[in-house]
C-alpha positions in Angstrom: 108.2 10.8 115.3 111.9 10.1 115.2 114.6 11.8 117.2 118.1 11.6 115.7 121.1 12.3 117.9 124.8 12.0 117.6 126.5 9.7 120.0 129.7 11.8 120.1 129.9 15.5 120.8 132.4 18.1 121.7 133.5 16.2 124.9 133.8 12.8 123.3 135.6 10.2 125.3 137.1 7.3 123.2 136.2 4.6 125.6 132.5 5.6 126.0 130.0 4.1 123.6 127.2 6.6 124.5 127.3 10.1 126.0 125.0 11.1 128.9 122.8 13.3 126.8 122.2 10.5 124.2 121.6 8.0 127.0 119.1 10.2 128.7 117.3 11.0 125.5 117.1 7.2 124.7 115.6 6.5 128.1 113.2 9.5 128.3 112.1 10.4 124.8 108.5 9.6 124.1 109.3 8.6 120.5 111.8 6.5 118.6 115.4 7.5 118.9 118.2 6.9 116.3 121.7 7.4 117.7 124.4 7.9 115.0 128.1 8.1 115.4 130.6 10.5 113.9 132.9 13.4 114.5 131.9 16.8 115.7 132.4 19.7 113.4 132.3 22.2 116.3 135.5 24.1 117.1 137.8 22.9 119.8 136.7 24.3 123.2 139.1 22.6 125.4 140.3 24.5 128.5 142.7 27.3 127.7 146.4 26.4 127.7 148.5 27.5 130.7 149.6 31.1 130.3 146.8 32.1 127.8 145.3 35.4 129.0 141.6 35.9 128.5 140.7 38.6 126.0 138.9 41.7 127.2 135.1 41.9 126.5 133.1 45.0 125.9 130.3 45.6 128.3 127.6 44.8 125.7 129.4 41.5 124.7 129.6 40.5 128.4 125.9 41.2 128.9 125.1 39.1 125.8 127.2 36.2 127.2 125.0 36.3 130.3 122.1 35.2 128.1 123.9 31.8 127.5 122.7 29.1 129.9 125.0 28.9 132.9 126.0 25.3 132.1 127.3 26.3 128.7 128.7 29.8 129.4 132.3 28.8 130.0 132.4 26.7 126.9 130.8 29.5 124.8 133.2 32.0 126.2 136.2 29.9 125.3 134.9 29.2 121.8 134.3 32.9 121.2 137.7 33.9 122.5 139.4 31.2 120.4 137.6 32.5 117.3 138.7 36.1 118.2 142.3 35.0 118.6 142.3 33.1 115.3 141.0 36.1 113.5 143.3 38.7 115.2 140.8 40.5 117.3 142.1 42.2 120.4 138.8 42.2 122.3 135.4 40.5 122.1 132.5 42.7 120.8 129.0 41.8 119.9 130.1 41.8 116.2 132.8 39.2 117.0 130.3 37.1 118.9 128.0 37.2 115.8 130.8 36.2 113.5 131.8 33.3 115.8 128.2 32.1 115.9 127.9 32.1 112.1 131.2 30.1 111.8 129.8 27.6 114.3 126.6 27.3 112.3 124.4 28.9 114.9 
């Protein structure tokens, strides 16, 4: 078996050679691990700029967001809201969430 992981992700830091996820996989994986470099193709999910107001979410969309693991929920929310803003949506609905997921390859 071979596990292939990227050494840079969304939160890449230029002075780090290896991220914590790749490092932990390297130490703990019960198989061979190949770590490759490169740029992430995921959208920018950096913290919102000062003065940017969060978009409203429908109840159903907010409930679906609760299904995202807690450690990734803020990042997912920001990515979905950024998608909605880029495409001119005034609020986040389940349909907007589905479109954002498709654009991100999920």
